[in-house]
C-alpha positions in Angstrom: -4.2 32.8 106.5 -3.1 34.1 103.0 -0.3 32.1 101.3 2.6 34.5 100.6 4.2 34.6 97.1 7.7 33.2 96.8 10.7 35.2 95.8 12.8 34.1 92.8 15.5 32.9 95.3 12.9 30.8 97.1 11.9 29.2 93.8 15.5 28.4 93.0 15.9 26.8 96.4 12.8 24.7 95.9 14.1 23.7 92.4 17.5 22.7 93.8 15.9 20.6 96.6 13.7 18.8 94.0 16.5 18.2 91.5 15.0 20.5 88.9 17.0 22.7 86.6 15.9 26.3 86.8 18.0 29.4 85.9 17.8 32.7 87.7 15.8 34.3 84.9 13.4 31.3 84.8 13.0 31.4 88.6 11.8 35.1 88.4 9.2 34.1 85.8 8.0 31.1 87.8 7.7 33.2 90.9 5.5 35.7 89.1 3.3 33.0 87.7 3.0 31.3 91.1 2.0 34.7 92.7 -0.8 34.9 90.0 -2.5 31.6 91.0 -2.2 31.8 94.8 -5.4 33.8 95.1 -7.2 30.6 94.2 -5.9 29.0 97.4 -7.0 32.1 99.4 -10.5 31.9 97.8 -11.0 28.4 99.1 -9.9 29.4 102.6 -12.3 32.3 102.6 -15.1 30.1 101.3 -14.7 27.6 104.1 -14.2 30.3 106.7 -17.7 31.6 105.8 -19.2 28.4 107.1 -17.0 28.0 110.2 -18.6 27.2 113.5 -17.5 28.6 116.9 -14.8 26.6 118.5 -16.1 23.9 120.7 -14.8 23.1 124.2 -16.0 20.2 126.2 -15.0 19.8 129.9 -12.1 17.5 130.4 -9.4 17.0 133.0 -5.9 15.4 133.0 -6.1 12.4 135.4 -4.1 12.5 138.6 -1.3 9.9 139.0 -3.1 8.3 141.9 -6.2 7.8 139.8 -4.3 6.6 136.8 -1.9 3.9 138.2 -1.4 2.2 134.9 -1.0 5.4 132.9 -3.9 4.2 130.8 -5.9 7.4 130.7 -4.8 10.4 128.6 -7.7 12.6 129.7 -11.0 12.2 131.6 -14.3 13.6 130.5 -18.0 12.9 130.7 -19.9 13.3 127.5 -23.5 12.1 127.3 -26.1 13.4 124.8 -29.0 11.0 125.1 -30.4 8.9 128.0 -31.9 6.2 125.8 -30.5 3.9 123.1 -28.6 0.6 122.7 -25.7 1.9 124.8 -27.6 3.6 127.6 -25.8 3.0 130.8 -22.6 2.0 129.2 -19.3 3.8 130.1 -17.1 4.0 127.0 -13.4 4.9 126.5 -12.1 6.3 123.3 -8.5 5.7 122.0 -6.7 9.0 121.7 -6.1 8.6 118.0 -9.9 9.2 117.6 -11.1 12.8 117.4 -13.6 14.1 120.0 -14.6 17.7 119.3 -13.4 20.1 122.0 -11.3 17.5 123.9 -7.5 17.5 123.6 -5.8 14.9 121.4 -2.2 13.8 121.3 -2.3 10.5 119.5 0.5 9.4 121.9 2.9 12.0 120.5 4.2 15.4 121.6 3.8 16.3 118.0 0.1 17.0 118.7 0.5 18.3 122.3 -1.9 21.3 122.6 -4.1 20.3 119.6 -7.9 20.3 120.2 -10.0 18.8 117.3 -13.2 20.5 116.3 -15.1 17.5 114.9 -16.3 14.2 116.4 -15.2 11.0 114.6 -18.1 9.2 113.1 -17.8 6.4 115.7 -18.0 9.0 118.5 -21.2 10.4 117.0 -22.8 7.0 116.7 -21.9 6.1 120.3 -23.4 9.3 121.6 -26.5 8.9 119.5 -27.2 5.5 121.1 -26.9 6.9 124.7 -23.4 5.9 125.5 -21.4 8.0 127.9 -17.8 8.8 126.8 -15.8 9.0 130.0 -12.3 9.7 128.6 -9.6 9.2 126.1 -7.0 6.4 126.6 -3.3 6.6 126.1 -2.0 5.1 122.9 1.4 4.6 121.5 3.4 7.3 119.7 1.3 7.9 116.5 0.0 4.4 117.0 3.3 2.9 115.7 4.1 0.2 118.3 2.8 -3.1 119.4 4.4 -2.6 122.8 3.2 -0.1 125.4 6.4 1.9 126.0 6.5 4.6 123.3 3.8 7.2 124.2 5.1 10.7 124.9 3.2 10.5 128.2 5.0 7.4 129.4 4.6 3.7 129.3 1.2 2.0 129.9 1.5 -0.7 132.5 0.0 -4.2 132.1 -3.1 -4.7 134.4 -1.8 -8.1 135.6 1.9 -7.4 136.0 2.9 -3.7 136.0 6.4 -4.4 134.8 5.1 -5.9 131.6 3.7 -4.4 128.4 0.0 -3.9 127.9 0.3 -4.3 124.2 -0.2 -1.6 121.6 -1.1 0.6 120.1 -4.6 0.6 121.8 -2.8 0.0 125.1 -4.9 2.3 127.3 -8.2 1.0 126.0 -7.3 -2.6 126.8 -6.1 -1.6 130.3 -9.2 0.4 131.4 -11.3 -2.5 130.3 -9.3 -5.1 132.2 -9.4 -3.0 135.4 -13.1 -2.6 135.1 -13.1 1.2 134.7 -15.3 1.1 131.6 -17.7 -1.3 129.9 -16.5 -0.8 126.3 -13.7 1.0 124.4 -12.7 2.0 120.9 -9.4 0.9 119.5 -7.7 1.2 116.1 -5.9 -1.6 114.3 -3.3 -1.4 111.5 -1.0 -4.4 112.4 -3.0 -5.8 115.3 -3.4 -2.8 117.5 -6.8 -3.8 118.8 -6.0 -7.5 119.1 -2.5 -7.4 120.5 -3.3 -5.3 123.6 -6.5 -7.4 123.9 -4.2 -10.5 124.1 -1.7 -9.0 126.5 -4.3 -7.5 128.8 -7.0 -10.2 128.7 -10.0 -8.5 126.9 -12.0 -9.0 123.7 -10.9 -7.1 120.6 -12.5 -7.2 117.2 -10.8 -6.0 114.0 -13.8 -6.1 111.7 -13.7 -6.4 107.9 -11.9 -3.5 106.3 -14.3 -0.6 105.9 -17.2 -2.0 107.9 -16.6 0.6 110.6 -16.1 4.2 109.2 -12.7 5.6 109.8 -13.8 9.2 109.4 -12.2 11.3 112.1 -9.5 8.9 113.2 -5.8 9.6 112.7 -4.6 7.4 109.9 -1.4 5.4 109.3 -2.0 3.9 105.9 -5.4 4.0 104.1 -5.2 0.5 102.7 -5.3 -1.1 106.2 -6.6 1.5 108.6 -9.3 -0.1 110.9 -11.2 1.2 113.9 -13.3 -1.1 116.1 -14.7 -2.3 119.4 -12.9 -3.6 122.6 -14.7 -5.0 125.6 -14.6 -7.4 128.5 -17.3 -9.6 127.1 -18.2 -11.0 123.7 -21.8 -9.8 123.9 -20.7 -6.2 124.6 -18.3 -6.3 121.7 -21.0 -7.4 119.3 -23.3 -4.7 120.7 -20.8 -2.0 120.2 -20.0 -3.2 116.6 -23.7 -3.0 115.8 -23.7 0.7 116.8 -20.6 1.8 115.0 -20.7 -0.3 111.8 -22.2 0.9 108.5 -21.5 3.4 105.8 -21.2 7.1 106.6 -21.1 8.4 103.0 -17.7 9.9 103.4 -15.1 7.2 104.2 -13.6 6.0 100.8 -12.7 2.7 102.5 -16.3 1.7 102.5 -17.3 -0.3 99.4 -19.8 -3.1 99.3 -20.4 -3.0 103.0 -22.5 -5.8 104.3 -23.9 -5.0 107.8 -25.6 -7.4 110.2 -27.2 -7.6 113.6 -24.2 -9.1 115.5 -26.2 -10.1 118.5 -28.6 -12.3 116.5 -27.4 -15.9 116.6 -24.8 -15.2 119.3 -26.1 -18.0 121.5 -26.6 -20.6 118.7 -23.6 -22.6 119.7 -20.9 -24.2 117.6 -22.3 -27.6 116.7 -21.2 -28.3 113.2 -19.1 -25.2 112.9 -15.9 -25.9 111.0 -12.8 -24.5 112.6 -9.3 -24.8 111.0 -6.3 -24.7 113.2 -3.7 -22.9 111.1 -0.5 -24.9 111.5 1.8 -22.0 110.5 0.3 -19.8 113.3 2.0 -21.9 115.9 5.7 -22.3 116.8 6.5 -19.0 115.2 9.5 -16.8 116.0 9.4 -15.9 119.6 6.6 -18.3 120.3 6.2 -19.4 123.9 5.1 -23.1 124.3 2.6 -22.3 127.0 0.8 -19.9 124.7 0.5 -22.4 121.9 -0.6 -25.1 124.3 -3.3 -22.8 125.9 -4.7 -22.0 122.5 -4.9 -25.6 121.5 -6.7 -26.4 124.8 -9.2 -23.7 124.0 -9.8 -25.1 120.5 -10.3 -28.6 122.1 -13.0 -27.0 124.3 -14.7 -25.8 121.1 -14.4 -29.3 119.7 -16.1 -30.7 122.9 -18.9 -28.2 122.4 -19.6 -29.7 119.0 -17.4 -27.9 116.5 -15.5 -29.8 113.8 -11.9 -28.9 114.5 -8.9 -29.9 112.4 -5.6 -28.7 111.4 -5.1 -26.8 108.1 -1.9 -25.7 106.5 -1.6 -22.3 104.8 2.1 -22.2 103.9 2.0 -18.5 102.9 0.8 -17.3 106.3 4.3 -16.4 107.6 4.7 -14.3 104.5 1.9 -12.0 105.6 3.9 -9.9 107.9 6.6 -9.6 105.3 4.1 -8.3 102.8 2.7 -5.9 105.4 6.1 -4.3 106.0 6.6 -2.4 102.7 3.0 -1.2 102.7 3.2 0.0 106.3 6.7 1.6 106.0 5.9 3.6 102.9 2.4 4.4 104.0 3.3 5.7 107.4 6.4 7.7 106.2 4.4 9.3 103.4 1.5 10.1 105.7 3.7 11.5 108.4 6.5 13.2 106.6 4.8 14.6 103.5 1.1 14.2 104.4 1.0 16.2 107.6 -0.1 13.1 109.5 -3.1 12.6 107.3 -2.1 12.3 103.6 -3.9 13.2 100.4 -5.6 11.6 97.4 -8.7 10.2 99.2 -12.2 11.6 99.4 -12.0 11.7 103.2 -13.2 14.4 105.5 -9.9 16.2 106.0 -8.9 17.6 109.4 -7.1 20.6 107.9 -6.6 22.0 111.4 -4.7 19.0 112.4 -2.7 19.0 109.2 -1.8 22.7 109.7 -0.8 21.9 113.3 1.6 19.2 112.2 3.1 21.5 109.6 3.8 24.1 112.3 5.2 21.7 114.9 7.0 19.1 112.8 10.3 19.9 114.4 9.0 18.0 117.4 9.6 14.8 115.5 13.2 15.2 116.4 12.3 13.6 119.8 10.3 10.7 118.2 11.0 7.2 119.8 13.5 4.8 118.2 10.9 2.7 116.4 9.4 5.7 114.6 12.8 7.0 113.5 13.7 3.5 112.3 10.5 3.2 110.3 11.0 6.5 108.6 14.7 5.9 107.8 13.9 2.5 106.4 11.1 3.9 104.2 13.3 6.7 102.9 16.2 4.4 102.1 13.9 2.1 100.1 12.3 5.1 98.4 15.6 6.6 97.3 16.6 3.4 95.7 13.3 2.2 94.2 10.7 4.8 94.7 7.3 3.4 95.6 7.6 0.3 93.4 8.1 -2.0 96.5 4.9 -0.6 98.0 3.0 -1.4 94.8 4.4 -4.9 94.6 3.4 -5.5 98.2 -0.2 -4.3 97.6 -0.4 -6.8 94.7 1.1 -9.5 96.9 -1.6 -8.8 99.6 -4.3 -9.4 97.0 -2.8 -12.8 96.3 -2.5 -13.7 100.0 -6.2 -12.7 100.4 -7.2 -15.3 97.8 -5.2 -18.0 99.6 -6.9 -17.4 102.9 -10.2 -17.3 101.1 -9.4 -20.8 99.7 -9.0 -22.1 103.3 -12.2 -20.3 104.3 -14.1 -22.3 101.7 -13.3 -25.5 103.8 -13.7 -23.8 107.2 -16.1 -21.3 108.7 -13.4 -20.0 111.1 -9.6 -20.1 111.2 -7.7 -20.1 114.5 -4.3 -19.5 116.0 -2.7 -17.6 118.9 -3.2 -13.8 118.7 0.3 -13.1 119.9 3.0 -15.8 120.0 4.0 -14.7 123.4 2.5 -13.3 126.6 3.1 -9.8 127.7 6.9 -9.1 127.8 8.8 -6.8 130.1 8.6 -3.1 129.4 12.1 -1.9 128.3 13.9 0.7 130.4 13.9 4.2 129.2 17.5 3.9 128.3 17.3 0.4 126.8 19.5 -0.3 123.8 17.9 0.5 120.5 17.6 -3.1 119.4 15.7 -4.0 122.6 13.4 -1.0 122.3 12.6 -2.0 118.7 12.1 -5.6 119.6 9.6 -4.8 122.3 7.6 -2.7 119.8 7.5 -5.2 116.9 7.9 -8.8 118.1 4.2 -9.7 118.5 2.4 -9.0 115.2 3.4 -12.0 113.0 -0.1 -13.5 113.3 -2.1 -10.3 113.4 -0.7 -8.1 110.6 -1.6 -10.4 107.7 -5.3 -9.8 108.2 -5.0 -6.0 108.2 -3.7 -6.2 104.6 -6.1 -9.1 103.5 -9.0 -7.3 105.2 -10.5 -10.4 106.9 -12.3 -9.9 110.2 -10.2 -11.2 113.1 -10.8 -11.1 116.8 -8.9 -11.9 120.0 -10.6 -13.6 122.9 -8.8 -14.3 126.2 -8.5 -18.1 126.6 -6.2 -18.8 129.5 -3.8 -17.5 132.1 -0.2 -18.6 132.2 2.4 -17.4 134.7 0.0 -14.7 135.8 -0.6 -13.3 132.3 -3.4 -13.7 129.8 -3.2 -15.6 126.6 -5.2 -14.6 123.5 -7.0 -16.9 121.0 -7.5 -15.3 117.5 -10.4 -16.3 115.3 -10.5 -15.2 111.6 -13.5 -15.3 109.3 -14.8 -14.6 105.9 -15.2 -11.0 104.9 -18.3 -9.4 106.6 -18.9 -12.7 108.6 -18.2 -11.2 112.0 -21.4 -13.0 113.2 -19.7 -16.4 113.0 -16.7 -15.2 114.9 -18.9 -13.8 117.7 -20.8 -17.1 117.8 -17.6 -19.1 118.3 -16.1 -16.7 120.7 -19.3 -16.5 122.8 -19.5 -20.3 123.0 -16.0 -20.5 124.3 -16.5 -17.6 126.7 -19.6 -19.3 128.2 -17.9 -22.7 128.6 -16.0 -21.6 131.7 -13.8 -19.0 133.3 -10.9 -18.5 131.0 -8.8 -17.2 133.9 -8.8 -20.8 135.4 -8.3 -22.6 132.0 
């Protein structure tokens, strides 16, 4: 649609809003000059329209409540393009922050209700090319901004072990449909732990691979410096297989620099004899930590020691600082992406979903009904910005680089670092009318151990290691950049040592 020229009054209004100084006479001149250059915008639109394809629609249905007891499914479908390949026979769920052409997408938010993307995310294309069947999109948290499972516009996602408890977030639905056996594999996305936290709460395997290893093209972003997308599964082997399929450069995603890709199934069964595992002291006894969680993780690490690994404690004093460094990056990034970037942002050589960006521009008034945590994040970011601009963001990015070096120093001594994924088990879902502090706590209390590795870009995975009081406990393993193979090797050895549900 052509962009209309502004009136002189409109130019003066823009000037006042931006704090510029423009007289009435100048406004008229600026308005005329703007009108003269707007045809360039229209030319770009016309150029792209000449290559437009017919709108795609794929068959999909909203699940009935009786068939969706945990509210884990956003929409059901069946998409299968090939009968052979590495994923032939596998049923796969896709988090609803990931685009599937012709299938509705909400990203957990009424902001996008009614939007239907017209492109497949790169991970979707790769899954279909290897014979996988995509059977639906899973519920995720409101714009993926919660570690609890109570913020989606379609209602809370219920824990598969105790329905009154959180399933974790933001890849809540993906974890649940795995735990209930409805799919073999799933795709999640991780910016503060959103693959690993629901994996921990729901008792499945979740891998946040090295930053950039899996292309993010076609996935709704939060902040480009720590956006990750990756595999979730019930077994370690299935997780490694799915990573093999979705990893590698796509030629578009600017996050992908110096990618080192592997066969993640090779060496999976090599065992852990001689593997050096460092138990990060500062990952235990953290704020909100439950003693039974810490104890269960230590028992799991003792199992790996009995299997032949060299296991000892290591101190990384800066580890607790990681979540503090993550905070300014995430707040500024998400506020900029959401409020001025039409839920995508600019200044990257990405494949831009301009249809999504236009949708958000037209429906942004729906943000008035955003949940408390989203409003808090935006208000916090704007407060800091008005005082200091984006300097705190830049300082935090620089600090993340320093933290990365300190973890790397520990990883010179050890092949793997270990700690609890979440310091606590799944917590009760707050009531719809819960006080704001309780609502926020349940959305943010669990990412102290997970968020540092989003900003330092190390691979990290959660493996279920025990049950306590009827709920799963997650063990997190962290490795060197692009050394996912070693994490899988350790995780597989533990998985094969016995039934974690009786540990």
